[in-house]
Every structure is written in structure tokens, then in C-alpha cells.
N, C-alpha and C positions, 0 to 999 in steps of 0.2 A: 129400361131400355136392355137391360139383359135379358129379361124375359123374351124381348121380341127378337133378339138375336139367338137365343135359344130355340125359338118357335121356328125361324128359318132354317136353323141347322137341322132341326128335326124333319122340317118339310122336304129339304134337299136330300136328306138320308133315306126317306120314305120314296120320294121319286127315283132315287138311284135303284134301291130296293126292288119297286115296282119294274123298272126297265131292265134290269138285271134278270127277274122273273120271266118277264115276258121274251128276252132274248134267250133265256136257257130254254124255254117251251118251245120255241120256234125251232131251235137247233136240235133239240131231242127229236122233235117231229120229223126234221129233215133227214136225221140220222136214222131213225126207224124206217122212213119211207126208203132210203136206199137201201138199208138191209132187206126190206120187203120186196123190192125190186130184183135185187140180187138173188131172193128165194124164187121168185115167179120166174125169171131167167132159167135157174137150175132146174125148176120143173119142167120148163119147157123142153130142155135137152133130156130130161129123164123121160118125157113123154114121147120125144123123137126116137129115143132108142127103142120104146116100147112098139113105137108105129113101125119099125124096122121089122119086126116079127110079126107084124099084122094087128098088134092090139091098138085101137083107135081112142077108146074112152078116155085115156089120160090127156091125148091131144085136144080132145072136145072140151074137156075140163080147163086147161089153161088160156082159152082163146075166148075172147069177147064173141058172142052170137050177134053183134051188130052189124047193120048194112055197109057200114063205111070201113069193115077191115079189108086189109089186102094182103096178098101173098105173091112174092115173086122168088120163087125157089129155083132150085138147080135143075129145073125141067124146062126153065126158060120163058114160063107163062107169066101171065100179069092178071091175078084173080081178084076181083072187088065183090065184097060183100060175103057175109057169113056162107050163103048157101054155095056158092063156088068154091071159096076157099076149103070147105068140108068135102066137096066133092074131090078136088085134087088130093086131098089127105087120104080119103078114100081109096083112089086109084093107087096112091104110093103104098098104102098099108097092104093092098092086095099083091104088091109086088114082092112083098117079104125080103128086101134086100139084104136084110140081116146086117152085122157090124155093129158099129158103135162110133158116136160123134160126141165129141166133149168140146165146151168152151174154153177159148183160151185168150189172154191178154185182154180181158174186158175193160173197157172204159164205160162208166154210166153217167149220164146228165139226168138228174131227176127234178122235177118240177112238182108242184103240189098236186096235180092230177096227170100228167103226162110224163114219160120217161123214154129215154132212147138208150140202148145198150149197143154199143160197136164191138166186134171182135173178130176171131177167127175160129172158124168150126174146124177140128181137126179129128182125124180118123180113119175109118174105112167102111167101104159099103162093097157088096158083089154087083157087078154088073150084070147086063142081060145075058152075057155069054158064061155066066158062073165065075169068072175072074174076080177076085178080091183086088179092091184097088183103093190105095190110099189117097187121102184127099185132105186138102187145107184150104177152105174157103173162105173170104171176107164175108161177113154178115152183119145187119143191122137189125134189130129186134125194137119194136116199139111197143110201148104199155100204157094202159091207160086205167085209172083207178075207177073203179065201178061198184057200188055199194060197199065201199071200202076195202076191195080187193084189187090188186093189179093184175089186169087181163091183158093178153095179147092182143093186140090190133094190128099190128104190121111185121111181117118177116121178110126181108130181101138177101139174098145171096147170090155170089157167082153161079154160073151155071156148069153142068157137069156133061161132056159131050156126050156120056152115054144115056142119059136122060133127057136131053133137050130134044124138044119137038118142033 
């Protein structure tokens, strides 16, 4: 009888250990994904600041090149698909607005393969008349895990009057 009780106790302990290991692994993966999404978001803003001086390659690297990506930027347009999104980034890079934009007050929601980051974009750009303009825009960035990497699939901001088309 004692052996049976001991076996049950061992089985319960083993079941608890397995459950704890599975939970810990899932929690660690979720934590790693949140860190990776935060890093991907930071890479987007580094790429955005490079784009302001005409360098487009970093922006191309952070985006998914899929046909379902979307961009609703400060120009007021709604671009769908990588070709359209890339064209808008090329046009903005050619403007060489200068300045710098940083993310602020970020909130991230991270799933297993999709993530959304809401935030403010704060900084400054030069408008078409050469005047430096301070800005604070609301923004939403969407990411999808592709090949183990978090790639941007959507960017949406408020409009800027001097860029609106």
C-alpha cells in the first residue's frame, strides 16, 4: 500500500514538473517575442531617421515584402502591397526632410506570429518651405513573424498638413 501511495506522489510530482517546464518555456518564448518586437520597432525608427536623409536600404530591410502590407503615413495616402509602400518610401526619401523622430509611450501586444505596437512619434522634420516643424503623431505599427524575424506589415500615423496629398 505504501508503494502505491509513493508511486502516486512521484507521478503527481512529475506531472507538476512537466507542467511547470511547459509554462516556463511558453513564458520565456513570449518574453523573447516581446523583446524581439520591441527591437524590430526600434529598427523601424532607426530606418525612418535614415530615410529622412535619403537612405532607403534600412527601411527596405525592416518591412515584409508581401502583397498584404499597408502604409497610411503622414501624407494621408493608403498604400497596399509592398510595391506601393516601397514607392511611397522612395518618394519620401527623395524629399530628404531631415530631422529625427523617436517612439514614445509604447504599448505592445504580442501574439505568436502577429504583434501590434501603439505609440506616439515625437520629433521634428523640415517642411517643404524649409521650416523645421515639431511633431507629435499617434502611430500604430503592425508586425508579423516571417522566417523567425519580426517584419513590419503595417504603419499608420496621423497626417501632417505639409505632406498631405
